[in-house]
GUVEX-373832 format. One record per residue (C-alpha): residue in one letter; x, y, z. Coordinates in steps of 0.02 Angstrom, whole numbers, padded with zeros to 5 digits, always signed. Layout:
BEGIN
aXYZ;...
% end
This chain:
BEGIN
m-00005-00008+00005;t+00061+00181-00048;a+00125+00285+00090;r-00024+00405+00045;n-00149+00274+00044;q-00083+00210+00206;e-00115+00387+00292;a-00287+00390+00206;g-00346+00215+00252;v-00388+00176+00078;a-00305+00049-00053;q-00333+00053-00232;a-00375-00122-00296;l-00374-00210-00452;v-00531-00335-00500;v-00511-00437-00645;d-00664-00523-00696;d-00745-00554-00869;k-00918-00526-00802;e-00991-00350-00774;e-01115-00395-00636;n-00968-00467-00533;v-00858-00310-00559;y-01002-00195-00513;y-01032-00294-00354;l-00865-00278-00289;r-00833-00102-00343;a-00985-00055-00249;l-00930-00152-00088;l-00760-00084-00089;e-00800+00101-00135;a-00924+00104+00001;v-00787+00085+00129;g-00678+00191+00052;h-00557+00106-00072;q-00522+00136-00255;v-00567+00013-00385;m-00499-00008-00584;a-00562-00158-00671;a-00506-00267-00806;p-00605-00402-00913;n-00449-00528-00915;g-00281-00563-00866;a-00185-00475-01015;v-00274-00319-00987;a-00248-00316-00817;l-00061-00348-00833;e-00060-00191-00935;k-00160-00081-00817;a-00050-00146-00664;q+00133-00119-00764;a+00059+00058-00792;a-00005+00108-00622;p+00027-00031-00495;p-00123-00058-00370;d-00111-00104-00189;i-00199-00279-00217;v-00273-00377-00350;i-00438-00472-00339;s-00450-00597-00491;d-00558-00732-00558;l-00494-00911-00633;l-00598-00928-00787;m-00593-00794-00908;p-00554-00772-01093;q-00383-00734-01178;m-00271-00755-01009;d-00365-00833-00857;g-00316-00813-00685;y-00204-00959-00666;a-00083-00872-00800;l-00119-00705-00728;l-00056-00752-00574;q+00098-00847-00632;a+00138-00700-00732;w+00106-00591-00580;k+00232-00683-00476;s+00370-00683-00605;d+00361-00482-00632;p+00475-00406-00519;l+00362-00236-00530;l+00207-00326-00467;q+00273-00495-00367;g+00257-00390-00201;i+00081-00342-00230;p-00039-00462-00141;f-00161-00565-00264;i-00324-00634-00186;v-00407-00765-00307;y-00597-00754-00300;t-00695-00889-00401;a-00850-00987-00423;t-00783-01101-00548;y-00636-01187-00476;t-00680-01247-00315;e-00613-01405-00295;p-00448-01428-00159;e-00342-01470-00301;d-00379-01313-00387;e-00345-01208-00227;k-00175-01306-00214;l-00130-01244-00384;a-00166-01071-00346;r-00080-01068-00198;d+00073-01164-00276;l+00076-01014-00393;g+00095-00896-00255;c-00093-00830-00218;d-00105-00733-00047;e-00284-00802-00019;f-00410-00921-00111;l-00604-00867-00079;l-00765-00950-00157;k-00903-00829-00239;p-01009-00787-00158;t-00931-00731+00001;e-01018-00635+00125;p-00964-00454+00118;d-00902-00430+00293;v-00795-00596+00277;f-00728-00529+00106;l-00674-00361+00183;s-00596-00445+00337;v-00496-00555+00230;m-00434-00429+00102;n-00391-00307+00264;e-00295-00446+00344;v-00198-00471+00173;l-00165-00287+00161;e-00108-00270+00331;r+00020-00423+00335;g+00165-00327+00261;f+00229-00480+00155;v+00159-00585+00004;t+00159-00759-00036;r+00298-00842-00151;p+00285-00975-00271;s+00316-01152-00206;h+00413-01192-00356;q+00537-01049-00396;a+00597-01138-00561;a+00416-01137-00611;l+00416-00945-00608;a+00576-00932-00722;r+00481-01028-00874;y+00301-01061-00913;e+00340-01234-00982;n+00387-01314-00799;e+00314-01474-00832;p+00238-01548-00668;l+00151-01373-00629;f+00099-01357-00812;k+00021-01546-00814;l-00063-01499-00654;y-00135-01339-00718;s-00180-01418-00885;h-00267-01561-00799;t-00361-01448-00697;l-00427-01341-00834;v-00469-01491-00941;r-00574-01551-00793;k-00651-01398-00766;l-00698-01363-00955;e-00760-01531-00943;e-00866-01505-00801;k-00937-01344-00876;s-00966-01431-01047;t-01066-01552-00967;e-01156-01428-00872;l-01191-01337-01021;e-01255-01479-01126;r-01369-01520-00962;v-01431-01334-00966;n-01444-01335-01157;r-01550-01495-01147;v-01664-01417-01014;l-01660-01251-01110;r-01710-01346-01277;q-01852-01436-01198;d-01919-01286-01122;i-01899-01179-01278;e-01992-01329-01382;r-02127-01336-01226;r-02152-01149-01264;e-02151-01149-01442;r-02283-01288-01443;a-02380-01172-01312;e-02358-01027-01407;a-02415-01106-01576;a-02554-01191-01492;l-02610-01012-01429;r-02583-00930-01601;e-02695-01075-01668;s-02814-01038-01539;e-02813-00851-01572;e-02821-00866-01748;r-02977-01000-01735;f-03057-00858-01620;r-03021-00711-01723;l-03089-00799-01871;l-03245-00854-01792;a-03272-00684-01710;e-03256-00605-01879;a-03367-00743-01972;t-03513-00736-01851;t-03645-00586-01875;d-03638-00575-01684;v-03543-00472-01569;a-03405-00576-01468;w-03342-00460-01307;d-03224-00493-01163;w-03231-00406-00998;d-03084-00407-00873;i-03177-00343-00710;a-03014-00290-00608;t-02954-00162-00750;n-03144-00134-00822;r-03066-00152-00984;y-03167-00231-01135;w-03125-00310-01296;v-03250-00329-01440;s-03247-00420-01604;a-03267-00334-01784;g-03456-00372-01772;w-03474-00207-01665;f-03499-00083-01789;p-03595-00183-01919;v-03727-00243-01789;l-03739-00086-01677;g-03684+00051-01802;h-03581+00139-01682;p-03389+00157-01696;v-03282+00047-01577;p-03211+00163-01427;a-03075+00133-01315;a-03053-00019-01225;d-03089+00079-01057;q-03241+00161-01113;l-03330+00029-01197;g-03431-00023-01041;s-03481+00151-01013;l-03546+00173-01182;w-03639+00007-01185;q-03730+00068-01016;a-03781+00228-01123;l-03860+00128-01273;l-03965+00023-01157;h-04155+00054-01178;p-04214+00168-01025;d-04350+00033-00979;d-04218-00104-00976;r-04072-00006-00907;v-04112-00050-00708;r-04163-00221-00743;v-04012-00268-00842;l-03874-00187-00725;d-03954-00243-00571;s-03954-00423-00646;l-03782-00412-00692;e-03727-00367-00514;q-03829-00505-00434;d-03753-00640-00549;l-03568-00564-00533;q-03596-00565-00327;s-03681-00752-00341;d-03618-00910-00402;v-03697-00899-00570;q-03592-00948-00718;i-03696-00939-00867;r-03807-00786-00897;f-03939-00748-01026;v-04042-00581-01052;k-04138-00481-01182;y-04138-00315-01190;r-04132-00167-01327;l-03990-00063-01373;r-04003+00110-01486;h-03911+00086-01652;g-03804+00206-01724;n-03962+00258-01843;g-04072+00293-01699;h-04187+00141-01692;w-04191+00011-01569;l-04109-00166-01593;h-04179-00321-01483;v-04027-00423-01427;d-03994-00581-01344;d-03846-00568-01232;r-03760-00750-01183;s-03601-00746-01061;h-03501-00849-00947;i-03425-00779-00785;l-03252-00852-00748;r-03215-00852-00561;d-03051-00861-00460;e-03005-01009-00336;s-03094-00907-00193;g-03283-00898-00328;r-03247-00705-00355;a-03288-00651-00524;k-03147-00600-00618;r-03177-00600-00801;v-03355-00617-00913;v-03344-00668-01100;g-03500-00664-01211;g-03596-00622-01362;l-03734-00510-01420;t-03855-00574-01555;d-03975-00447-01647;r-04147-00525-01648;t-04237-00371-01716;r-04271-00456-01891;q-04335-00616-01815;i-04439-00526-01690;r-04510-00412-01842;l-04540-00566-01943;e-04638-00660-01788;e-04744-00505-01766;q-04774-00507-01964;i-04804-00688-01956;q-04941-00645-01795;r-05006-00491-01887;t-05039-00611-02053;q-05129-00745-01969;r-05251-00612-01886;l-05275-00546-02051;e-05289-00716-02133;s-05420-00756-01987;l-05509-00599-02036;g-05482-00630-02220;q-05573-00808-02207;l-05709-00740-02102;t-05738-00585-02206;g-05737-00689-02383;g-05850-00835-02309;v-05990-00684-02259;a-05948-00571-02407;h-06026-00691-02540;d-06197-00712-02447;f-06193-00528-02385;n-06144-00458-02557;n-06308-00566-02626;l-06430-00488-02507;l-06347-00307-02538;t-06372-00338-02725;v-06565-00362-02697;i-06575-00218-02574;l-06489-00103-02680;g-06572-00161-02839;n-06751-00157-02778;a-06721-00008-02658;q-06655+00084-02833;l-06826+00020-02921;l-06923+00067-02775;s-06861+00241-02771;e-06893+00261-02970;e-07075+00202-02943;v-07133+00305-02795;q-07064+00482-02863;r-07231+00573-02831;d-07227+00531-02648;p-07084+00631-02537;r-07116+00526-02392;l-07089+00360-02494;i-06936+00433-02594;t-06852+00473-02436;l-06880+00300-02363;a-06818+00217-02529;n-06666+00318-02519;m-06630+00280-02343;i-06633+00110-02396;l-06511+00143-02518;q-06385+00235-02417;a-06391+00094-02294;a-06358-00041-02419;e-06218+00069-02502;k-06139+00081-02337;g-06154-00086-02296;a-06058-00125-02478;e-05928+00008-02425;l-05900-00104-02255;t-05875-00247-02359;r-05762-00173-02470;h-05651-00099-02318;l-05645-00273-02234;l-05600-00354-02394;a-05453-00211-02404;v-05384-00265-02236;a-05400-00427-02264;r-05307-00401-02427;r-05452-00502-02519;q-05531-00348-02622;p-05535-00366-02812;l-05401-00235-02880;e-05411-00173-03045;p-05226-00115-03071;e-05183+00023-03189;t-05016+00098-03251;l-05010+00272-03154;n-04913+00415-03134;v-04893+00455-02943;e-04873+00628-02965;t-05015+00645-03085;v-05140+00552-02968;v-05076+00656-02817;r-05094+00832-02881;g-05261+00775-02952;m-05303+00752-02773;l-05274+00911-02716;p-05436+00986-02718;l-05514+00844-02609;l-05351+00846-02490;k-05378+01036-02462;n-05561+01003-02418;v-05513+00862-02306;l-05365+00960-02228;g-05423+01131-02204;t-05342+01304-02226;r-05232+01292-02070;i-05128+01141-02145;h-05009+01182-02275;i-04994+01048-02425;n-04805+01013-02495;f-04751+00918-02641;d-04596+00850-02692;f-04576+00744-02853;p-04429+00705-02955;a-04451+00729-03138;d-04389+00570-03201;l-04506+00451-03077;p-04568+00290-03160;p-04741+00237-03178;i-04818+00116-03057;l-04948-00024-03049;v-05082-00013-02939;d-05266+00015-02918;a-05307+00194-02945;g-05458+00202-02831;q-05369+00110-02690;l-05211+00233-02701;d-05345+00381-02692;n-05423+00295-02545;a-05250+00249-02454;l-05197+00446-02476;l-05364+00512-02431;n-05351+00391-02256;l-05184+00467-02234;a-05240+00641-02239;v-05375+00602-02125;n-05278+00548-01986;a-05136+00679-02027;r-05282+00804-02010;d-05333+00740-01838;a-05156+00736-01771;m-05134+00919-01825;v-05267+01011-01723;e-05165+01180-01716;g-05120+01165-01906;g-04963+01108-01974;s-04887+01031-02152;f-04937+00900-02242;n-04794+00850-02357;i-04797+00712-02494;s-04629+00665-02585;a-04578+00514-02706;s-04419+00434-02757;a-04386+00279-02852;i-04270+00141-02777;q-04196-00046-02841;v-04219-00183-02729;d-04111-00340-02751;d-04082-00507-02651;e-03912-00412-02571;s-04001-00248-02541;n-04158-00283-02477;e-04128-00227-02296;l-04253-00099-02273;e-04314-00065-02106;m-04506-00150-02117;d-04587-00289-02054;s-04558-00395-02232;n-04434-00394-02378;l-04492-00323-02540;a-04472-00444-02697;p-04334-00396-02799;g-04383-00253-02925;r-04400-00079-02939;y-04523+00038-02831;v-04574+00204-02806;v-04560+00268-02634;l-04707+00381-02589;s-04694+00462-02430;v-04830+00555-02330;a-04772+00652-02173;d-04853+00772-02059;t-04805+00890-01924;g-04933+00829-01794;a-04946+00753-01614;g-04853+00576-01676;i-04873+00421-01614;a-04826+00351-01450;a-04714+00213-01441;d-04816+00080-01368;d-04947+00112-01510;l-04820+00117-01652;p-04823-00072-01669;h-05021-00084-01683;v-05069+00045-01812;f-05103-00062-01951;e-05194-00180-01839;p-05383-00198-01891;f-05507-00102-01787;f-05356-00021-01685;t-05371+00165-01639;t-05332+00291-01514;k-05453+00409-01564;a-05622+00451-01464;e-05757+00330-01473;g-05855+00370-01633;q-05724+00443-01722;g-05644+00311-01801;s-05677+00134-01858;g-05482+00087-01841;l-05495+00011-02034;g-05409+00165-02116;l-05232+00123-02091;a-05266-00059-02105;m-05344-00042-02269;v-05200+00050-02321;f-05082-00088-02257;g-05196-00226-02350;f-05194-00126-02505;t-05007-00087-02525;l-04973-00274-02471;q-05092-00337-02595;s-05027-00236-02735;g-04862-00312-02707;g-04780-00169-02631;h-04769-00126-02433;v-04785+00017-02311;s-04695+00070-02152;v-04712+00194-02014;e-04593+00312-01925;s-04651+00413-01790;e-04604+00492-01621;q-04726+00573-01483;g-04725+00764-01521;q-04631+00744-01687;g-04748+00704-01816;a-04776+00547-01908;k-04703+00483-02087;f-04802+00342-02176;t-04688+00278-02329;l-04780+00171-02464;y-04686+00058-02575;l-04771+00037-02738;p-04725-00081-02888;c-04664+00010-03037;a-04745-00031-03209;q-04684-00066-03382;g-04718+00058-03509;d-04797+00227-03498;a-04922+00294-03375;t-05107+00333-03407;t-05178+00489-03351;g-05213+00425-03181;k-05392+00335-03228;a-05441+00207-03331;a-05449+00266-03526;s-05637+00209-03521;t-05760+00152-03372;l-05921+00075-03370;a-06019+00220-03350;q-05931+00321-03500;v-05982+00194-03632;a-06134+00224-03738;l-06250+00076-03719;k-06370+00007-03841;a-06485-00144-03770;r-06497-00277-03892;g-06483-00461-03884;t-06526-00596-03763;v-06428-00627-03602;m-06426-00816-03512;v-06424-00771-03333;v-06346-00905-03233;e-06375-00873-03027;d-06403-01010-02892;d-06486-00861-02790;a-06661-00849-02824;d-06672-00667-02756;v-06529-00599-02855;r-06575-00707-03019;a-06749-00612-03007;y-06676-00450-02992;v-06552-00460-03125;e-06691-00516-03248;s-06798-00380-03199;a-06649-00247-03217;l-06599-00312-03378;k-06781-00329-03458;s-06811-00143-03408;a-06658-00093-03515;g-06727-00190-03658;y-06623-00351-03656;h-06699-00519-03674;v-06667-00638-03526;c-06659-00822-03514;p-06639-00863-03331;a-06553-01028-03271;q-06545-01082-03088;t-06396-01206-03117;p-06231-01233-03254;e-06318-01387-03290;q-06485-01311-03326;a-06389-01170-03437;l-06303-01300-03539;a-06456-01385-03576;f-06539-01229-03630;l-06378-01202-03759;r-06392-01386-03824;a-06582-01351-03861;g-06542-01222-03968;q-06592-01068-03846;e-06536-00900-03919;c-06392-00833-03810;d-06289-00676-03854;l-06210-00655-03674;l-06175-00787-03545;f-06194-00691-03379;t-06143-00815-03247;d-06091-00816-03060;i-05926-00892-03020;l-05944-01006-02880;m-06106-01094-02873;p-06136-01284-02791;g-06065-01411-02909;m-06000-01356-03066;n-05911-01169-03062;g-05924-01024-03196;r-05760-01055-03258;e-05804-01235-03302;l-05984-01191-03363;v-05892-01066-03489;k-05773-01200-03542;r-05910-01328-03597;a-06033-01186-03672;r-05877-01113-03779;v-05873-01302-03857;l-06062-01281-03905;r-06045-01100-03946;p-05858-01031-03989;e-05906-00851-04000;l-06003-00848-03856;k-05968-00689-03759;v-05956-00689-03562;l-05977-00582-03413;y-05937-00665-03243;t-06003-00603-03075;t-05964-00637-02898;g-06003-00607-02723;y-05840-00667-02665;a-05666-00572-02642;g-05553-00598-02775;h-05426-00697-02673;d-05559-00839-02638;i-05596-00841-02818;h-05435-00864-02877;a-05394-01003-02739;s-05547-01092-02779;l-05522-01088-02972;g-05332-01142-02958;q-05290-01010-03077;a-05212-00829-03060;d-05338-00748-03178;l-05495-00760-03272;d-05517-00752-03446;d-05660-00622-03458;d-05725-00476-03359;v-05787-00482-03180;l-05943-00380-03114;h-05926-00386-02921;k-06067-00389-02808;p-06160-00284-02749;y-06196-00166-02905;r-06320-00032-02934;r-06442-00063-03096;e-06352+00056-03205;k-06179-00032-03168;l-06250-00195-03213;v-06330-00139-03376;a-06172-00043-03433;a-06062-00203-03383;v-06185-00313-03481;g-06176-00177-03632;l-05983-00180-03631;a-05984-00370-03631;m-06095-00364-03784;r-05987-00246-03880;g-05840-00368-03833;
% end
C-alpha cells in the first residue's frame, strides 16, 4: 500500500473479472468502505493496467478469456514490478481442493469462493493488506519458465477437468433449455392457433363477441360491433360506459341489477334480453349470452359473451302473427262476403227500383233513399274489410304518381282545411307504378284524415316520392317484410302533428285499432292502407315519435311502359249502351236472379234465366238463343269457369261476363288460377252498373 493510501486508510484495488455484474458488485462493496477500484476483463488487460499504475492489491477470477486467472497469477508472481503486490483469487468455477492447491503453489495470498459474505470478504482483504508480506510460489523454477512440467500438467489437468465439467453442465442446461423452448414453442403455436381460430370465428359470425376484464374494467369486442350496432368501437376502458348509455331506458335498471346480482352470486351462465340503440337511432332487440369466470375463491374476475341481434326475427314473428290475424279476418270476411253481397245486390237493386216507382210521394222517396244509403254503407264496409284482409278485387293500372296525387289536391284541401299547408316534392324522372287507382286515392285520403286529426293546431302535410331498386343483396329495409326484388316508387306522406306513442306504433296497422275517441274512427283506415299495399305487391312502413309528427312510406311496384292519365281510359259508366240481344243469366240465388232478370228486361234485353250451370248447358244444347252468358263464378257443383269452358264448345264465339260476391283472393284460390279470361262484375252493384257492364260485354 502506498504511503498516501496508508495515511488515508484506503487501498487501490484491481478487480479482474469478465462478468460485469461481478465487477459491479466488488466495486460497490469496496468503494462503500473508501477503497478505490479499477477493473479489467481478463489477465492480459490486467497486466497492462497494473504495469502502468501498480495497485495495492489484485482480486482476480480464474476462468476468463484470453488469459485466465492461473496464467495471470503466474505472470504476476514472475514480474519484478508486481510480485510484491498481494493477489487474492475469487472464483466460483474452480472450487475443488486441487484447484486451491494449484493457486496457492503459484503464489496466491488468499483463495476465496463466490459468493463470500461482504463482511468476511472485507475482513480477509484487510488482513492480506496488513500482513506486510506476500506469498511466494512454492516452485521457484516454475516462475522462470511457463513450461515447468509438473506444474503445467497439473494446471492443464485442472483446466481440462473444469472445461469438461462446464461442458457437461452446459449440455445439461442446454438440454433443459431446448426442452423448455420446445414446450414454449408448442404452447405459443397452440395459442396462436387458438387465437387465430377465435379471430376467424369472431369475424365470421354476425354476432358481437366481447370480453370484460373486471379488475381493469377493460373490454374487447369483435369486428361485428360496428356492423351490428352502428357505432364506432371506443377505447377499451370506455366501452362499458357506452354500452350502458345505449341501453333502452326501460331495460337499464333490470339489466344492470341482474348483472350485479350474477357477479355476486355463483352463477356461471347468463342469458338476458334487452334493447340497444343503433347508430341510426332505432332500437335493436338483442340476446346477451355470457360465461362468468371466477378465481379459486369464487370471485368473478372475467366475463366472456356475445350479443345476437334478434330485431329482424322479432319483426318477422310479429309479421307472422299479424298475417295470421289478417288471414283469419280474411277467411271470416271472405266467407260472409258472398252471401252478404248477394243480399246487398237485391237490396240495392230493388231499393233503386222502388225509388223510381215512388217519385210522386216524397215520404216514400225518402224511405227508399234511406234503404239505398244503408245498403251502400254495408257494401262499403264489406269492401273495407276485404281491403284489410287483402282480398278485395283490384284493377291495377299503369299510373303516374305525381298526376294521381296532384289530381287529388282539391279533395285533400277540403279534408285538411286551411290551417294545414300541403307540400309536394316529386322528381322529374319518376317511373310509372302499377296499382289500383281508386285504392291509391283511398289510401291517400285515409292518411290525410289521420294527419288532419293529428294536427289540431295546423301544420304541414308533405308528400314526396323517389324511385329505388331492390335486389336480393340490398333488401335490408327497416320494415316488417322484405320486398320482392324489383323497382319501386317510394311514396312518403308526412305530417307535423302530435306523433304516435311508442307503445301504439307496432299496432297502427292492426284492424280496429284506434287511438281516437269512440265514434271518431273505425280503426280500419290504416289497416286498409296496409292491406292495399301488400296486395299490390308493395309494402308500407311508419316512423314516428310523440310530438315529432308521423311519416308513412308506401313502396309501390313500378310498371312496364308509360303511365295513363291516372284513371282507366274508359269506364263502364262512360260507354254508350244500346240494349240489344239475349242474356242468359246463371245464378243459384233466386232473389239475385230475379233482380237481374227484372233490371235487364227493363233496359231492353231479352233474358233467359238458369238456376244451375247444368240447366244453362241444357238450354244451349236445345238451341236457346244467347248473345251473352252472364254467370256467377262459384256455385254448388259446377263453377262458372267450367260452365264457360263447356258452353264455348257448343258456341265458340259466345261472349261471357262473370259476376261474384266473393273476394278476388277466394275466386283465384277456388278456381286454381291467377286470372279469369273475361271481365268480372263484383257484387253488390246498382242497376246502371249492371246494365253498363252487360253492354260492354255485348260489344266485346
